[in-house]
C-alpha positions in Angstrom: -0.1 0.1 0.0 1.1 3.6 -0.9 1.2 6.5 2.0 1.3 10.0 1.3 3.8 11.8 3.4 2.7 13.4 6.7 -0.4 11.1 7.2 -1.1 8.9 9.9 -0.1 5.4 10.1 -0.8 2.4 12.3 2.0 0.1 13.1 1.0 -3.7 12.3 3.7 -5.5 14.5 6.0 -5.0 17.5 9.5 -3.2 17.2 10.7 -4.2 20.8 14.3 -2.7 20.3 12.3 0.9 19.5 9.9 0.4 22.5 7.0 0.2 19.9 3.9 -2.2 19.7 1.5 -2.9 17.2 -1.4 -0.3 16.9 0.9 2.4 17.7 0.3 5.3 15.2 3.0 7.4 13.7 3.4 9.8 10.6 5.2 9.3 7.5 8.0 11.7 6.9 9.7 10.3 4.0 9.4 7.6 1.4 12.1 5.5 0.1 12.1 3.9 -3.3 14.4 1.3 -3.9 14.1 -0.7 -7.3 13.7 -4.4 -6.7 12.8 -3.7 -3.3 9.4 -2.6 -1.4 8.7 0.9 -0.8 10.0 1.9 2.7 8.9 4.7 5.1 10.3 6.7 7.6 7.9 7.0 10.4 7.9 9.4 13.5 6.2 8.2 16.4 5.3 10.7 19.1 4.2 10.6 22.9 0.7 12.5 24.0 2.5 16.0 24.6 3.8 15.8 21.0 7.6 14.8 22.0 9.1 12.3 19.4 9.6 8.7 21.0 11.5 7.1 17.9 11.8 7.7 14.1 12.0 4.5 12.3 12.4 3.2 8.7 9.9 0.4 7.7 8.8 -1.4 4.8 5.4 -0.7 3.7 3.9 -3.7 4.8 4.5 -2.8 8.4 2.1 -0.2 8.3 -1.8 0.2 7.4 -3.9 3.0 6.9 -6.1 4.1 10.1 -10.0 3.0 9.6 -13.0 4.2 11.1 -13.1 1.1 13.3 -9.6 2.2 15.1 -10.0 4.0 18.6 -7.2 6.3 20.4 -5.7 4.6 23.2 -3.0 5.4 25.7 -0.1 3.0 26.6 1.8 4.3 29.6 5.6 3.4 29.6 7.1 3.3 33.3 8.9 6.3 34.0 12.7 6.1 34.9 13.4 7.5 38.3 
C-alpha cells in the first residue's frame, strides 16, 4: 500500500528495540523507493505531548492506514527515576 507523506499510519507489528508495539500510530515523514525492493517509509512516533519517541524506517507491509473502526488508546511506559 502507498502512503502519503505527513499522514498517520498504524504499526502492524512490534518493534521491541524501539519500544514500539503493534497499533502504535506514527506519521510518515519520508518515502524510500529502491528498485527491486518494497517501498519503505520513515515514520515518526510521538508521545501524547508531541515529543518524538522514535523515527524508524519500515517497509510498507509493516504499516496500515487508520480506519473508522480504530479507537485512540493510551499505553503508558514506566517512568525512569
